N, C-alpha and C positions, 0 to 999 in steps of 0.2 A: 194204851189207846184202845177204845172200843171199836167194834166193827162199823158202827154208824159213822164215826169220825174218819175211819180209814176209807170208807166209800166216798165220803164227802171230799177228802183230799184227792183221791183218784179222779173223781169227776172234775174237780177244779184243775188238776194238771191237764186233763184231756181238753177242757174248755180253753185254757190258756194256750195250749199247744196249737189248737185249731186256729185261734185268733192270730197267733204268731205266723202260722203258715199262710193265712189269708193276707197278712200284711207284707209278705215278702214278694219280690218281683219275679221270683223263679217259680212260684206256685208249687213248691216242693210238697209232695204228699197230697196234692189236690188235683182236681181236674181243671185244666186251663182252657178258658174261652177268651176270645178277643172280640171286643165290640168296637166297631168303627163308626164314627160319625163324620159325614162329609158335608161340607157347605156347598150345596148345588144351587144356591140362590142366584137371582139375576145379577149380572155385572153391575158394578157401582151401587149396589144396595147397601143398606146398613149391615154392620157385622152381626154374626150369629153368636149369641152368648149361651153358654150351657153350664149346668151344674149337675154332676152325677155322683152317685154314691149308694151305699147300703149301710152296713155297719161301719164301713170305711167311707170317708168323705174325700172325693177326688178334687174338690174345690171348684170354684167358678173360673171358667176359661172363655176365651174368645177365638172364634174361627173366622178368618177372612175368606173371601170368595175362592173356591177351589181347594181349600185346605181340608185335611182329614186328621182327626184325632183318633188315637188308638188307646183303648182302655183294656188292661189285662185283668180279667175276672177269674178269681180262684175260687172254686167250689169244693168245699170239703166233702169227702165221701161219707163222713159220719153225721153231717147235718142234713136233715131230711129236705129242707127247702131253702133255696137261696134266690134272692131277687135283687136286682140293681135297678135303680130309678134314675131318670134324667129329666131335668127341666130345661127347656129351650126358650130363648127370647129372641125375637127378631122384630124390630120396630114396635108396632102396637100389637103384635101377635105373640102368643106363648103356647106351650104345650108341656105337660108333665106326663110321663108314661114309663112303663117298665121296659128297660132296654134289654133285660135278660131275666128269664124266669125258669128256674130249674125244673119246675113241674110241667112245663109245656114241652113235652118230648118231641113234638113235631117241629119245633123251632130250633134253630142253631145246631142242626145235626153235624154240620161241618166244623163246629167249634169256632167259626168266624161269623159273627152277626154284623151285617153292614146296614147302616141307616143313612139314607140320603135325604137331606133337608132341602125341600123345594118350596117355591112360593105358594103352592096350593096344598102343601101338607108334608107329612113325614112318610118316607117309603122304606120298606124292609127288603133285604136280600140275604138269603142264607148261603154263604160262601160265594166264591167268585163266579161260579157257573149257575147260581140260583136265579130265579126270575125276580125282577124288581117289582114289588107290588105296594100300592098305597095302603098304609095301615091307619094313619091318623090325619084328621083335619086339624088346622090351627084353631086355637081358642083366641078370642079378642080380649085384650086388657080392658077391664071396666074403667071408665073415666070417673 
């Protein structure tokens, strides 16, 4: 086997190992972050639908009033950039945004990124003692 094939095999093993680590719930060998999405919409309103993912697809789910979903995000130390996206739907409103971005060092310092979904937009809080701040307005669905 020549050195070019050996390098390709080593890179393939590293790539596959990284993806296996990212797919496990323990985040073994990676940095673990938790993203929380809380339905803080008005009482008796339509349910909140969300779909999150990156290279992994967390699927489409529903949150009722007051419910919180937790997503375990595993960021490999050998991958330079990791981003996770979510799309939210509530009645005629929707929003797609990055729920986590490894390049934004000023966000998610606590490793717990909390998002609160309210009728006027999406709010962010870094950890339990962080300040809740509006990050995004809703977009309206085109008819």
